[in-house]
N, C-alpha and C positions, 0 to 999 in steps of 0.2 A: 663567603664560603662557596666553593665550587660544588655543583650538583653532578653526581656521577651519571654516566650515560644510561645506566640501568633505571633511572628515575624519570625517563622521558616517555611521552606518548607520541607515536608516529602513525599517521594515517598513510598507509602504504598501499596504493591502489584503493580498493574498497575495504581493505583489511586494517585492523588495529594491531600495532606492535606496542605492548606495554611492558615496561621494566626489563627490556632486553638490552644487552650491551652493544649489539651490532644489528644492522638491518640485513645486509647481505655479506656472506663470507664464502670464499672459495678456498678449499684446502685440498691437499694431495701431496704427492711425492715432491718435496722441495718447494711447495707452493703454500703460501698463507696470504691471501689477498683480500683486503677489505676496501671496496671502492667508495664507500660512503662513510664519512666520519662526522661526528657532531659532538659539541660540548657547549657548556655555558660560557659566554664571554664575560668580561669584566662588568659590562653594563646590564647583565642578566639576560641578554638576548642570545638566541642560539647561534653559534658559530658553526657553519656548514662547510665541509670540504668534500669534493667529488671530482673524479676524473672520468669523463665519458669517452668511450672509444667506439668506432664503427666495427662492422663485422670483420674487417681486415686488420684490426688492431691499431688503426691510425687514431690519434687523439682528436676528438671532435671539440671538446671543451674541457678546460681545467678550471675549477673553482677552488680557491684557497681562502679561508677565513671570510667567506661570503663575497669575495672579490674575484672578478673574472681575470685569470692569468693568461688564458689562451682561448681563441675561438677559431675553428677551421673555416676557411673561405666557403661561402655557401650556407653558412649558419649564422644566426643572429641571437644576441642575448638581450632580453628585456629585464631590467631591474626596477624594483620599487622598494619602498620602505619595508614591505612585508615579504619580499621574496625575489626569486630569480627564475627566469624561464629561458630555455634554450630551444630555438626552433630551426627546422630545416627551411631555408628561404624558398626553395622551389616547390616543396610539397606541403608546407605548413605544418608538418608533423612535429609534435612536441617531443623533444628528446630529454628534457628535464623540466620539472616544475617543482620548485621548493617554495612552500608558503609557511611563514612563521604565523601560527594561529594564536598562540598565547604562551604564557609561562610554561616551559617544558613541553610544549606541544607543537608539532609541525606536520604538514602534509607533504608527501613525496610521490610524484609520478614521473614516468619517463621510460626510456629504452636503455637498458644496461646490457652491454656485451661483456662476457667473461670468456676465457678460453673454453670452447665447447658448449657454451650456454648463451641464450638470449632471454632476458627478463623484460617483460613489458608490464608496466603498472599504469592503469588509467583509473578514473573515478568509478568505473564499473567492475573492474576485475584486476587480478594479478595473474600473469601468465608466465610459465617457465617452459622454455623450449630447449630440447636437446635432440633426442631421436623422436620421442613422443612429446606431446604438449600436455602440461598440467595447468588447468585454469581454476582459480579459487576466487570466491567472493564472500565478503562479510564474515571473515574469520577473525579470531583473536589469537595472537601469539603473545604469551605472557610468561615472564620470569624465565627467559631462556638466554643462553649466551649469544645466539644469533637467530633471528627470525627465519631467515632463509640460509641454510647451510648447505653448500653444494660441494661434492667431492669429485676429484679427477680419477 
């Protein structure tokens, strides 16, 4: 039996996302963009999909079904049985950290660019930048369609 996305727990930055269908969603005129997708695989492990872009819209990394499909020169991917990490080789900056913690639970940190927005998730905070910066720590998002819903 497949488990619906709404039944997952995601540690996003220092925040918890419980029973939400999406982690980040960008909507607006002609836009409906979800850059992070997850579901339960046949073996019960979380299957993770994500496309990371830089501030210019160039693809940094593409992860499909927990496998690296593309990595931009100057970046490196470290994989293990429990996760995936994308790093900028020159700065050491973590662009993605996905860690499978347990059944229906994973940790997600990284730098996520969407048109007009930059989201930074670390173990200490979740920051959303547009014109102003919003920083949040230790919050719980529960039973929502998207934990972070951004509009154009």
